[in-house]
C-alpha positions in Angstrom: 8.3 -42.3 4.5 5.9 -41.2 7.2 2.4 -42.5 6.8 0.3 -39.8 8.4 -2.5 -38.3 6.2 -4.7 -35.6 7.7 -7.8 -36.6 5.7 -8.8 -38.9 8.5 -8.8 -36.0 11.0 -9.6 -33.0 8.8 -12.2 -30.7 10.2 -11.9 -32.1 13.7 -12.1 -30.0 16.9 -8.3 -29.5 16.9 -8.6 -28.0 13.4 -11.4 -25.8 14.5 -9.2 -24.3 17.3 -6.1 -24.0 15.2 -7.8 -22.6 12.1 -9.9 -20.1 13.9 -6.9 -18.6 15.6 -4.9 -18.7 12.4 -7.6 -16.9 10.5 -7.9 -14.1 13.1 -4.1 -13.7 13.0 -4.0 -13.4 9.2 -7.0 -11.0 9.2 -5.5 -8.7 11.7 -2.1 -8.6 10.0 -3.7 -8.0 6.6 -5.2 -4.7 7.9 -1.9 -3.0 7.7 -0.8 -1.7 4.3 2.4 -3.7 4.3 3.0 -7.1 2.6 3.7 -10.2 4.7 5.0 -13.7 4.4 3.2 -16.9 5.3 5.2 -20.0 5.9 4.3 -23.6 6.9 6.5 -26.5 7.9 3.9 -29.3 7.4 1.2 -28.1 4.9 -0.4 -31.4 3.9 -2.7 -31.4 0.9 -4.5 -28.0 1.5 -8.1 -29.0 0.9 -10.1 -32.0 2.0 -13.4 -33.5 1.0 -15.3 -34.5 4.1 -17.4 -37.0 2.2 -14.2 -39.0 1.5 -14.4 -42.5 2.9 -11.4 -41.8 5.2 -13.0 -38.7 6.7 -16.4 -40.4 7.1 -14.8 -43.5 8.7 -13.5 -41.6 11.7 -16.4 -39.2 12.2 -14.1 -36.5 13.5 -15.3 -33.9 11.1 -18.9 -34.5 12.0 -18.0 -34.0 15.7 -15.8 -31.1 14.8 -16.7 -28.5 12.2 -20.1 -30.2 11.8 -21.0 -29.0 15.2 -18.8 -25.9 15.4 -19.7 -24.2 12.2 -22.5 -22.4 13.9 -20.1 -20.9 16.4 -18.9 -18.4 13.9 -20.7 -15.5 12.2 -20.4 -15.1 8.4 -18.0 -12.2 8.8 -15.6 -14.1 11.0 -12.4 -14.7 8.9 -12.5 -18.5 9.6 -16.1 -18.7 8.4 -15.2 -16.6 5.3 -12.3 -18.8 4.4 -14.5 -21.9 4.8 -17.2 -20.4 2.6 -14.6 -19.4 0.0 -13.2 -22.9 -0.2 -16.6 -24.5 -0.5 -17.5 -22.1 -3.3 -14.4 -23.2 -5.2 -14.2 -26.9 -4.2 -17.8 -27.9 -3.3 -20.1 -28.0 -0.3 -18.2 -30.9 1.4 -14.8 -29.2 1.1 -12.8 -28.2 4.2 -9.8 -25.9 4.1 -6.5 -27.0 5.6 -4.3 -24.1 6.8 -2.8 -23.4 3.3 -6.3 -22.8 1.9 -7.3 -20.6 4.8 -4.2 -18.5 4.1 -5.0 -18.5 0.4 -8.5 -17.1 1.2 -7.3 -14.4 3.5 -3.9 -13.3 2.1 -3.7 -10.4 -0.4 -2.0 -10.4 -3.8 1.1 -8.6 -2.4 1.6 -11.3 0.2 4.0 -14.2 -0.1 3.2 -17.9 0.7 5.8 -20.7 1.0 4.5 -24.2 2.0 6.5 -27.3 2.9 5.2 -30.8 2.5 7.5 -33.9 2.3 4.9 -36.6 1.6 4.7 -37.1 -2.2 1.0 -37.7 -2.5 0.2 -34.8 -0.1 2.6 -32.5 -1.9 0.8 -33.3 -5.2 -2.6 -32.5 -3.7 -1.2 -29.3 -2.3 0.1 -28.1 -5.6 -3.3 -28.8 -7.1 -5.2 -27.0 -4.3 -2.9 -24.0 -4.5 -3.0 -23.6 -8.2 -3.2 -20.0 -9.2 -2.5 -18.7 -5.7 1.2 -17.8 -6.3 2.2 -20.1 -3.4 5.6 -21.8 -3.6 5.4 -25.5 -2.6 8.6 -27.1 -1.3 8.5 -31.0 -1.3 11.3 -31.0 1.3 11.8 -31.3 5.0 9.9 -28.4 6.5 12.2 -27.8 9.4 15.3 -27.5 7.2 13.5 -25.5 4.5 12.0 -22.9 6.8 15.3 -22.5 8.7 16.9 -21.7 5.3 14.1 -19.3 4.3 14.1 -17.3 7.6 14.1 -14.3 7.8 11.7 -14.3 4.8 10.9 -11.4 2.4 8.7 -9.6 3.4 9.9 -9.7 7.0 6.4 -9.3 8.5 4.6 -12.6 8.6 3.4 -15.8 10.2 5.0 -19.2 10.5 2.7 -22.2 11.3 4.4 -25.3 12.7 2.0 -28.2 12.6 3.8 -31.5 12.6 2.0 -34.9 12.9 4.3 -35.8 15.8 4.8 -39.2 14.3 8.5 -38.6 14.9 8.4 -38.6 18.7 11.7 -36.7 19.0 9.9 -33.6 17.7 8.7 -33.0 21.2 12.3 -32.7 22.4 13.8 -30.8 19.4 11.0 -28.3 18.7 11.8 -25.8 21.6 15.4 -25.4 20.4 14.4 -25.2 16.8 11.8 -22.6 17.5 14.4 -20.6 19.5 16.8 -20.7 16.5 14.0 -19.5 14.1 13.1 -16.7 16.5 16.7 -15.5 16.7 16.8 -15.3 12.9 13.3 -13.8 12.6 12.5 -12.0 15.8 9.5 -10.0 14.3 7.8 -13.1 12.9 4.6 -14.5 14.4 5.6 -18.1 15.2 2.6 -20.4 15.9 3.1 -24.0 17.1 0.2 -26.5 17.2 0.4 -29.5 19.5 -1.9 -32.2 20.8 -3.0 -32.5 24.4 -2.3 -36.1 25.3 -3.6 -38.2 28.2 -0.1 -39.3 29.1 1.3 -35.7 29.1 3.9 -36.4 26.4 3.5 -32.8 25.3 4.1 -31.3 28.8 8.0 -31.2 28.9 8.0 -29.5 25.5 5.7 -26.7 26.7 7.6 -26.3 29.9 10.8 -25.8 27.9 9.1 -23.3 25.6 7.7 -21.3 28.6 11.1 -20.7 30.2 12.8 -19.4 27.0 11.3 -15.9 27.5 9.7 -15.4 24.1 7.9 -12.1 23.7 4.1 -11.7 23.6 3.3 -15.4 24.0 -0.2 -16.7 23.8 -0.6 -20.2 25.0 -4.2 -21.5 24.4 -5.5 -25.0 25.1 -8.9 -26.6 24.8 -10.1 -30.0 25.8 -12.7 -32.1 24.1 -14.0 -35.7 24.1 -11.6 -38.2 22.5 -12.4 -39.2 19.0 -12.9 -42.8 20.1 -12.6 -44.7 23.4 -9.0 -44.9 24.5 -7.8 -42.3 22.1 -4.6 -40.5 23.4 -5.6 -37.0 22.2 -8.0 -35.2 24.5 -7.4 -31.6 23.4 -5.5 -29.2 21.3 -3.0 -26.4 22.0 -1.4 -23.4 20.3 1.8 -21.7 21.5 2.1 -18.4 19.7 5.1 -16.0 19.8 4.5 -12.4 18.9 0.8 -13.0 19.1 -1.1 -10.2 17.3 -3.4 -7.8 19.1 -6.9 -9.1 19.6 -6.0 -12.8 19.5 -6.4 -13.2 23.3 -10.1 -12.2 22.9 -10.6 -14.8 20.2 -8.9 -17.4 22.3 -11.2 -16.6 25.3 -14.3 -16.9 23.1 -13.1 -20.3 21.8 -12.5 -21.5 25.4 -16.2 -20.7 26.2 -17.4 -22.6 23.1 -15.3 -25.7 23.8 -16.4 -25.7 27.5 -20.0 -26.1 26.3 -19.2 -29.4 24.4 
């Protein structure tokens, strides 16, 4: 069983980039009077308490959302999701991507979340109680491949692995291409770390040459969480990127440049 638990990193600067873009995507797609599907391959526990010993220990949330919360106005979808989760779970709560989706999706929309880790899956079910979300305690790659194309066909897939399995860097481009062939109208969003040693680079090069439509590749850099830490930034590779997302990405780039 893999050991990664996101509580140590919840609310960090990578989350800020990923969740701000996700929130804008969901907000835009929700403006059309048609239902949509939301899928995740690696959903984790959904909601995090930033006063948890594990979160405080790393200090990543303090350096992340602790500084970045002021970047967003109260009507920004990311800020609205954050406030909705805090109203429900307390002032120290931080929404993972499932909780952001829960805050922004409509009753007619569908949500299917995959999480293999038993403890994280239990926490996810608790966090999503009453949302109508279906939680799959199964391998996310296999499950999503079986679901696609989902019903409704409009929708978003977030791929957010921990990359504990190093082969993910090699297998993801082909897997994403297969999902896109089955679900060519879906918004497919891959998060990846920017690493000092460039481990992520061949994966991005392979994705770039596949000729996916309406691709937005957005990367930000930030100080490492601690001296010698491999991750020095965060990236999103988004296929069928919704209208207006480029503007949000440009605004985020300016914010991160000022760190």
